[in-house]
Backbone as CSV, one residue per row, in Angstrom:
resi,resn,N_x,N_y,N_z,CA_x,CA_y,CA_z,C_x,C_y,C_z
1,MET,13.279,-9.919,-3.037,12.186,-9.207,-3.141,11.856,-9.317,-4.757
2,ASN,10.902,-9.633,-5.301,10.447,-9.653,-6.573,9.334,-8.716,-6.853
3,ASN,9.680,-7.580,-7.349,8.616,-6.689,-7.589,8.450,-6.488,-9.070
4,TYR,7.330,-6.356,-9.547,7.258,-6.043,-11.146,5.850,-5.209,-11.082
5,LEU,5.778,-4.842,-12.338,4.410,-3.996,-12.857,3.577,-4.908,-13.354
6,ASP,2.101,-4.940,-12.919,1.259,-5.607,-13.542,0.889,-5.192,-14.897
7,MET,-0.377,-5.776,-15.206,-0.872,-5.054,-16.628,-1.292,-3.600,-16.342
8,GLY,-1.824,-3.395,-15.195,-2.432,-2.124,-14.898,-1.299,-0.995,-14.466
9,GLY,-0.007,-1.363,-14.508,0.974,-0.337,-14.186,1.302,-0.258,-12.565
10,TYR,0.747,-1.206,-11.877,1.042,-1.200,-10.421,1.913,-2.319,-10.017
11,PHE,2.585,-1.919,-9.004,3.858,-2.758,-8.554,3.026,-4.109,-7.922
12,THR,3.621,-5.289,-8.083,3.023,-6.291,-7.455,4.238,-6.988,-6.563
13,MET,3.883,-7.477,-5.219,4.539,-7.806,-4.629,4.230,-9.079,-3.564
14,LYS,4.946,-9.921,-3.264,4.461,-10.892,-2.343,5.421,-11.016,-0.856
15,LYS,4.888,-10.997,0.286,5.657,-10.920,1.672,4.941,-11.715,2.446
16,ILE,5.845,-12.658,3.132,5.364,-13.450,4.353,5.805,-12.734,5.533
17,ILE,4.716,-12.598,6.475,4.679,-11.899,7.599,4.020,-12.544,8.460
18,GLY,4.664,-12.971,9.637,4.053,-13.701,10.887,3.533,-15.048,10.264
19,GLY,4.293,-15.717,9.295,3.607,-17.017,8.593,2.538,-16.779,7.762
20,LYS,2.052,-15.604,7.371,1.067,-15.471,6.624,1.530,-14.861,5.168
21,LEU,0.790,-15.065,3.970,1.190,-14.426,2.874,0.510,-13.136,2.476
22,TYR,1.077,-12.184,2.229,0.507,-10.713,1.838,1.067,-10.551,0.403
23,ASP,-0.039,-10.547,-0.399,0.161,-10.703,-2.064,-0.806,-9.606,-2.718
24,THR,-0.072,-8.631,-3.260,-0.830,-7.769,-3.976,-1.601,-7.946,-5.268
25,GLU,-1.204,-9.348,-5.696,-2.107,-9.856,-6.955,-3.401,-10.554,-6.481
26,THR,-3.452,-11.117,-5.315,-4.645,-11.768,-4.767,-5.435,-10.927,-3.888
27,ALA,-4.841,-9.566,-3.330,-5.681,-8.945,-2.449,-6.409,-7.816,-3.376
28,ILE,-7.413,-7.249,-2.653,-8.132,-6.208,-3.294,-7.453,-4.934,-2.985
29,ARG,-7.232,-3.995,-4.107,-6.579,-2.670,-4.077,-7.642,-1.669,-3.593
30,ILE,-7.540,-1.052,-2.414,-8.401,-0.134,-1.902,-8.173,1.108,-2.349
31,GLY,-6.987,1.664,-2.214,-6.743,3.095,-2.537,-5.433,3.261,-2.666
32,GLU,-4.913,4.549,-3.190,-3.558,4.879,-3.074,-3.331,6.337,-2.605
33,TYR,-2.366,6.572,-2.143,-1.809,7.954,-1.910,-0.375,7.895,-2.147
34,ASN,-0.213,9.225,-3.237,1.277,9.497,-3.356,1.570,11.166,-3.146
35,ASN,2.582,11.329,-3.242,3.184,12.701,-2.656,3.181,13.588,-3.969
36,GLY,2.603,13.257,-5.202,2.500,14.027,-6.291,3.933,14.133,-7.269
37,GLU,4.995,13.607,-6.501,6.058,13.357,-7.401,6.058,12.261,-8.522
38,MET,6.936,12.644,-9.547,6.915,11.654,-10.550,7.488,10.362,-10.107
39,PRO,7.102,9.046,-10.500,7.573,7.965,-9.757,9.091,7.620,-9.979
40,ASN,9.845,8.485,-10.945,11.361,8.402,-11.301,11.846,9.491,-10.308
41,SER,11.311,10.162,-9.839,11.708,11.205,-8.864,12.524,10.641,-7.664
42,PHE,13.597,11.173,-7.245,14.101,10.840,-5.861,13.187,11.085,-4.810
43,HIS,12.223,12.022,-4.842,11.613,12.308,-3.723,10.204,11.559,-3.802
44,TYR,9.653,10.907,-4.813,8.579,10.146,-4.942,8.336,9.127,-3.659
45,TYR,7.082,9.159,-3.185,6.604,8.365,-2.169,5.040,7.993,-2.396
46,SER,4.912,6.651,-2.180,3.384,6.319,-2.321,3.088,5.072,-1.331
47,GLU,1.896,5.120,-1.075,1.301,4.032,-0.169,-0.039,3.687,-0.958
48,THR,-0.113,2.312,-1.000,-1.244,1.557,-1.563,-2.000,0.559,-0.627
49,LEU,-3.006,0.951,-0.360,-3.778,-0.052,0.578,-4.439,-1.090,0.038
50,TYR,-4.123,-2.268,0.741,-4.949,-3.731,0.154,-5.603,-4.462,1.275
51,GLN,-6.729,-5.046,0.810,-7.229,-5.941,1.680,-7.322,-7.265,1.324
52,LYS,-6.873,-8.151,2.171,-7.021,-9.582,1.620,-8.287,-10.207,2.008
53,LYS,-8.464,-11.386,1.166,-9.781,-11.985,1.275,-10.335,-12.366,2.636
54,ASN,-9.413,-12.524,3.673,-9.733,-12.664,5.007,-10.121,-11.669,5.817
55,GLY,-10.128,-10.493,5.220,-10.245,-8.977,5.623,-9.163,-8.374,6.262
56,GLU,-8.060,-8.976,6.110,-6.709,-8.189,6.758,-6.364,-7.153,5.805
57,PHE,-5.690,-6.243,6.437,-5.058,-4.954,5.471,-3.652,-5.069,5.481
58,PHE,-3.293,-4.536,4.605,-1.811,-4.049,4.402,-1.405,-3.055,3.512
59,LEU,-0.360,-2.478,3.636,0.120,-1.204,2.688,1.406,-1.758,2.048
60,LEU,1.341,-1.325,0.745,2.450,-1.593,-0.117,3.137,-0.006,-0.094
61,ILE,4.244,-0.068,0.416,4.988,1.345,0.596,6.191,1.389,-0.451
62,ASP,6.139,2.383,-1.409,7.131,2.641,-2.249,7.716,3.804,-2.073
63,GLY,8.940,3.940,-2.395,9.830,5.278,-2.155,10.708,5.473,-1.078
64,ILE,10.801,4.207,-0.519,11.774,4.212,0.637,13.169,4.338,0.413
65,ARG,13.735,5.354,0.987,15.134,5.691,0.552,15.952,4.881,1.581
66,LYS,17.086,4.195,0.978,18.010,3.595,1.794,19.418,3.971,1.239
67,LYS,20.407,3.927,2.151,21.914,4.420,1.638,22.585,2.897,1.689
68,ILE,22.927,2.535,0.497,23.663,1.287,0.466,25.041,1.604,-0.163
69,TYR,26.098,1.116,0.434,27.328,1.401,-0.130,27.616,2.820,-0.717
70,GLY,27.207,3.657,0.198,27.382,5.172,-0.050,26.398,5.822,-1.137
71,ASN,25.637,4.908,-1.578,24.620,5.405,-2.457,23.114,5.293,-2.208
72,TYR,22.353,6.200,-2.640,20.817,6.042,-2.147,20.250,5.143,-3.338
73,THR,19.212,4.565,-2.726,18.388,3.614,-3.775,17.094,3.365,-3.296
74,THR,16.226,3.170,-4.014,14.683,3.278,-3.603,14.228,1.772,-3.410
75,ASP,13.344,1.607,-2.619,12.948,0.339,-2.144,11.502,0.464,-1.859
76,CYS,10.740,-0.840,-1.838,9.372,-0.601,-1.421,9.244,-1.949,-0.567
77,LYS,8.133,-1.913,0.262,7.894,-2.799,1.097,6.459,-3.075,1.434
78,ILE,6.021,-4.309,2.022,4.736,-4.572,2.518,4.735,-4.377,4.134
79,GLU,3.703,-3.537,4.636,3.509,-3.447,5.905,2.066,-3.824,6.377
80,LYS,1.939,-4.897,7.388,0.676,-5.258,7.741,0.119,-4.087,8.721
81,ILE,-1.306,-3.861,8.759,-1.765,-2.908,9.577,-3.243,-3.392,10.118
82,ASP,-3.512,-3.073,11.205,-4.840,-3.369,11.700,-6.051,-2.481,11.197
83,VAL,-7.175,-3.110,11.742,-8.383,-2.427,10.962,-8.512,-0.941,11.372
84,GLU,-8.195,-0.626,12.807,-8.272,0.905,13.013,-7.036,1.647,12.222
85,GLN,-5.906,1.086,11.931,-4.913,1.740,11.197,-5.393,1.947,9.678
86,ALA,-6.155,0.970,9.247,-6.694,1.087,7.823,-7.784,1.986,7.847
87,LYS,-8.692,2.223,8.813,-9.655,3.228,8.922,-9.123,4.547,8.784
88,GLU,-8.081,4.719,9.555,-7.258,6.151,9.993,-6.804,6.235,8.259
89,TRP,-6.150,5.223,7.855,-5.500,5.692,6.450,-6.486,6.102,5.433
90,CYS,-7.883,5.494,5.510,-8.523,5.622,4.699,-9.314,6.965,4.854
91,GLU,-9.485,7.548,6.054,-9.953,8.838,6.300,-9.281,9.755,5.934
92,LEU,-7.922,9.673,6.000,-6.831,10.572,5.330,-7.014,10.525,3.745
93,ASN,-7.166,9.321,3.147,-6.625,9.226,1.818,-7.935,9.067,0.804
94,LEU,-9.135,8.796,1.188,-10.151,8.373,0.456,-11.274,9.218,0.648
95,SER,-12.069,9.443,-0.325,-13.300,9.991,-0.233,-14.494,9.456,0.661
96,GLY,-15.363,10.094,1.378,-16.325,9.272,2.068,-16.965,8.306,1.549
97,GLU,-17.486,8.157,0.272,-18.044,7.229,-0.496,-17.023,6.048,-0.493
98,GLU,-15.844,6.192,-0.799,-14.972,5.148,-0.826,-14.665,4.462,0.356
99,TYR,-14.683,5.346,1.632,-14.630,4.760,2.904,-15.804,3.760,3.084
100,ILE,-16.958,4.430,2.904,-18.166,3.622,3.185,-18.151,2.355,2.295
101,ASP,-17.494,2.305,1.188,-17.539,1.076,0.266,-16.732,0.089,1.042
102,VAL,-15.698,0.493,1.649,-14.967,-0.457,2.562,-15.521,-0.840,3.832
103,PHE,-15.995,0.004,4.631,-16.270,-0.302,6.071,-17.653,-0.283,6.249
104,GLY,-18.337,0.213,5.478,-19.900,0.440,5.686,-20.398,1.731,6.156
105,GLN,-21.474,1.850,6.290,-22.018,3.314,6.792,-21.363,3.743,8.193
106,VAL,-21.369,5.006,8.655,-20.809,5.344,9.787,-22.076,6.230,10.243
107,ASP,-21.827,6.820,11.517,-22.822,7.586,12.263,-22.474,9.056,11.653
108,GLU,-23.763,9.850,11.537,-23.408,11.136,11.234,-23.188,11.962,12.544
């Protein structure tokens, strides 16, 4: 897994899921949630929502703790999500205006 920071300070990552490429460099970054901890903290956790050009959504999840050879390490992964999951994520983590920018107007 080749992860690195882009010029904006965001992690970039590519992952093949079901024969399709999920690439943070070519997808649109919709929004981010983090738990308020510093990125170098053991307790840090973040999710960044992306949308591919074909409309598919995925999350870049950072701060996953794994125990390897008796030591804990931090990892990140890409997870494909469907439109309903993306809407739920946006309801929890974005403003109303940001939600409308992604999904359009909703009923009052």
